[in-house]
C-alpha positions in Angstrom: -5.0 7.2 19.1 -5.5 10.9 18.4 -8.7 11.3 16.5 -7.4 14.6 15.1 -4.1 13.1 13.9 -4.9 13.8 10.2 -7.4 16.7 10.6 -7.4 18.9 7.6 -5.5 16.4 5.4 -6.6 14.3 2.5 -5.3 10.7 2.3 -5.5 8.8 -1.0 -5.3 5.0 -0.7 -4.8 2.9 -3.8 -6.1 -0.6 -3.6 -8.2 1.1 -1.0 -11.5 -0.8 -1.3 -10.5 -4.3 -0.1 -8.6 -6.0 2.7 -5.8 -4.0 4.0 -6.6 -0.9 2.0 -10.1 -0.7 3.4 -8.8 -1.1 7.0 -6.3 1.7 6.4 -9.2 3.9 5.0 -11.4 3.3 8.0 -8.7 4.1 10.5 -7.6 7.2 8.5 -11.1 8.5 8.6 -11.3 7.7 12.4 -8.2 9.8 12.8 -9.7 12.8 11.1 -8.6 12.5 7.4 -10.6 13.1 4.3 -10.3 9.9 2.4 -10.0 9.1 -1.3 -10.4 5.5 -2.4 -8.7 4.3 -5.6 -9.5 0.8 -6.7 -10.4 -1.3 -9.7 -13.5 -2.8 -8.2 -16.4 -0.4 -8.5 -18.8 -2.4 -6.3 -16.2 -2.6 -3.5 -15.6 1.2 -3.8 -19.3 2.0 -3.6 -19.7 -0.3 -0.6 -16.8 1.2 1.3 -17.6 4.8 0.5 -21.2 4.2 1.7 -19.9 2.8 5.0 -17.4 5.6 5.6 -19.9 8.3 4.6 -22.4 6.8 7.1 -19.7 7.3 9.8 -19.8 11.0 9.0 -16.6 11.2 7.0 -15.7 13.1 3.9 -15.0 10.4 1.4 -14.8 9.9 -2.4 -13.8 7.1 -4.6 -12.7 6.5 -8.2 -12.4 3.3 -10.2 -9.0 3.2 -11.8 -6.6 0.7 -13.3 -3.3 2.0 -11.9 -1.5 0.6 -14.9 -3.1 3.4 -17.0 -1.0 6.6 -16.5 -3.6 9.0 -18.0 -6.4 7.5 -16.0 -4.4 7.8 -12.8 -3.6 11.4 -13.3 -7.3 12.2 -14.2 -8.5 10.4 -11.1 -6.1 12.1 -8.7 -6.9 15.5 -10.1 -10.6 14.8 -9.6 -10.2 13.5 -6.1 -8.0 16.5 -5.2 -10.7 18.8 -6.3 -13.4 17.0 -4.5 -11.4 16.5 -1.3 -9.5 19.8 -1.0 -6.1 18.6 -2.2 -3.8 15.6 -1.7 -1.5 15.5 1.3 -0.8 11.8 1.8 -0.6 8.8 -0.6 -0.8 5.2 0.6 0.2 3.2 -2.5 -1.2 -0.2 -1.4 -2.5 -1.4 -4.8 -0.6 -4.5 -5.9 0.3 -8.0 -4.8 0.7 -11.3 -6.5 -2.7 -10.7 -8.1 -3.7 -14.3 -8.2 -0.8 -15.4 -10.4 1.0 -18.7 -9.8 3.9 -19.1 -7.5 6.1 -21.5 -9.5 8.1 -20.5 -12.6 6.8 -23.4 -14.7 3.2 -22.1 -14.2 3.9 -18.4 -14.7 2.9 -17.0 -18.1 4.3 -13.8 -19.8 1.0 -12.2 -19.1 1.3 -13.0 -15.4 4.7 -11.4 -15.3 3.5 -8.3 -17.0 0.5 -8.0 -14.8 2.5 -8.2 -11.5 5.3 -5.9 -12.6 2.9 -3.3 -14.2 0.6 -3.1 -11.2 3.2 -3.1 -8.5 6.0 -1.0 -10.1 4.4 1.1 -12.8 1.2 1.6 -10.8 3.1 2.8 -7.8 5.2 5.2 -10.0 2.2 6.6 -11.8 0.3 7.2 -8.5 3.3 8.8 -6.8 3.9 11.1 -9.8 0.2 12.2 -9.8 0.1 12.8 -6.1 3.4 14.7 -6.0 2.1 17.3 -8.3 -0.6 18.2 -5.7 1.7 17.8 -2.7 4.1 20.4 -4.2 1.2 22.9 -4.2 0.6 22.1 -0.5 4.2 22.6 0.5 4.8 19.0 1.3 3.3 15.6 1.9 4.0 12.0 2.6 4.0 8.8 0.5 4.0 5.3 1.8 4.8 2.6 -0.7 4.3 -1.1 -0.3 7.2 -3.5 -0.5 7.0 -6.9 1.2 9.1 -9.4 3.1 8.9 -11.2 -0.3 11.0 -8.4 -1.8 13.5 -8.5 1.0 14.1 -12.3 1.2 13.0 -15.5 -0.6 9.4 -16.2 0.3 7.8 -19.6 0.1 4.4 -18.1 -0.6 4.8 -15.9 -3.7 6.6 -16.1 -7.0 9.5 -14.5 -8.8 7.4 -11.6 -10.4 6.1 -10.6 -7.0 9.6 -10.8 -5.4 11.2 -8.8 -8.2 8.5 -6.1 -8.2 8.5 -5.7 -4.4 12.3 -5.4 -4.5 12.0 -2.8 -7.2 9.7 -0.8 -4.9 12.5 -0.3 -2.5 14.7 1.3 -5.2 11.8 3.4 -6.3 11.2 4.6 -2.8 14.8 5.6 -2.1 15.3 7.4 -5.4 12.0 9.2 -5.2 12.7 10.3 -1.6 15.9 11.8 -2.7 14.3 13.7 -5.6 11.3 15.2 -3.8 12.8 15.8 -0.3 13.5 19.5 -1.2 9.7 20.0 -1.6 9.0 18.7 1.9 7.7 15.4 0.6 8.7 12.2 2.5 8.7 8.8 0.8 8.9 5.6 2.9 8.2 2.0 2.3 6.5 -0.6 4.5 7.5 -4.3 4.0 4.8 -6.4 5.7 5.2 -10.1 6.4 2.4 -12.5 5.7 -0.9 -10.7 6.6 -3.7 -13.1 5.8 -6.1 -10.9 3.8 -8.6 -12.9 1.7 -6.2 -13.2 -1.3 -3.1 -14.3 0.7 -5.2 -16.6 3.0 -6.1 -18.6 -0.1 -2.5 -18.9 -1.1 -1.5 -19.9 2.4 -4.2 -22.5 2.7 -3.0 -24.1 -0.6 0.5 -24.6 0.8 1.6 -27.9 2.2 1.3 -28.4 5.9 5.1 -28.6 6.0 5.5 -25.2 4.2 2.9 -23.6 6.5 4.7 -24.9 9.5 8.0 -23.6 8.2 6.5 -20.1 7.8 5.1 -20.1 11.4 8.2 -21.6 12.9 10.3 -18.8 11.3 8.4 -16.0 13.1 10.0 -15.3 16.5 6.8 -13.9 17.9 5.2 -17.3 17.1 1.9 -16.1 15.6 0.3 -14.6 12.5 -0.4 -10.9 12.7 -3.6 -9.0 13.1 -4.5 -6.5 10.3 -4.2 -3.5 12.7 -0.5 -4.4 13.1 0.1 -3.3 9.6 -2.4 -0.4 9.5 -0.8 1.3 12.5 2.8 1.3 11.1 1.5 2.6 7.8 -0.2 5.5 9.4 2.8 6.2 11.5 4.9 6.7 8.3 2.1 8.8 6.9 1.8 11.0 10.0 3.9 14.0 11.3 5.2 11.6 14.0 7.7 10.4 11.3 8.5 13.9 10.0 12.3 13.3 9.9 12.1 9.9 8.3 12.4 9.4 4.6 13.8 7.0 2.1 13.6 4.1 4.5 11.8 0.7 4.8 9.9 -0.4 7.9 9.8 -4.2 8.2 6.6 -5.5 9.9 7.0 -9.2 10.1 7.2 -10.4 13.7 10.9 -10.8 13.5 10.9 -13.3 10.6 13.4 -11.1 8.8 16.0 -9.2 10.8 18.1 -7.2 8.3 21.4 -5.7 9.4 
């Protein structure tokens, strides 16, 4: 892959200090980007920033709860100043966040947490980034939906499914609104990538349910983390310069929409 693919550009990654976000951050840096890490875990931010700085990259991080609009704007403004602008946003913060799968076990607080982080958090981060992208004459945003927002998943619950479906509507409407400013907005909808959090949920499923998940994947295997990282960075790069308002399914063929 071209090590200068993102030369001169700043990529901000929310949820960027753990699992998939950290993998995206490392590959973004390798491909020439300045990297901003947004996460709620200060220790994880410090560890990743130290790793990336040691590799010779220009990196900064901020601890932020993406549910807090004012804090998001302040953090994005600070990172833009420290990293010479914001050109690309990877809005990866979110997930099922440790909440139960089954309705009988889901509390009102569980519902609020998942909806607020996934939907409001994505909106607040996109809004804060767009203000800087307009100054640059354009940019790219990659939002995170999921196969769970595209079909009924046996792994995650209703709040997750609803919020990830909402991300698709947010992505399309936002793409329409900011296209005139040269800003592209696309979603990625991964299948089951076994990061630490999802691996725990997968392990707790019955053997029958696990077998059902695997048997439904035409490629017949679970994915490697890079197989999500690379599609994300494709949507973030100039290689997708005429693609906006779409969703890229990355699920091994488990879902084949018309």
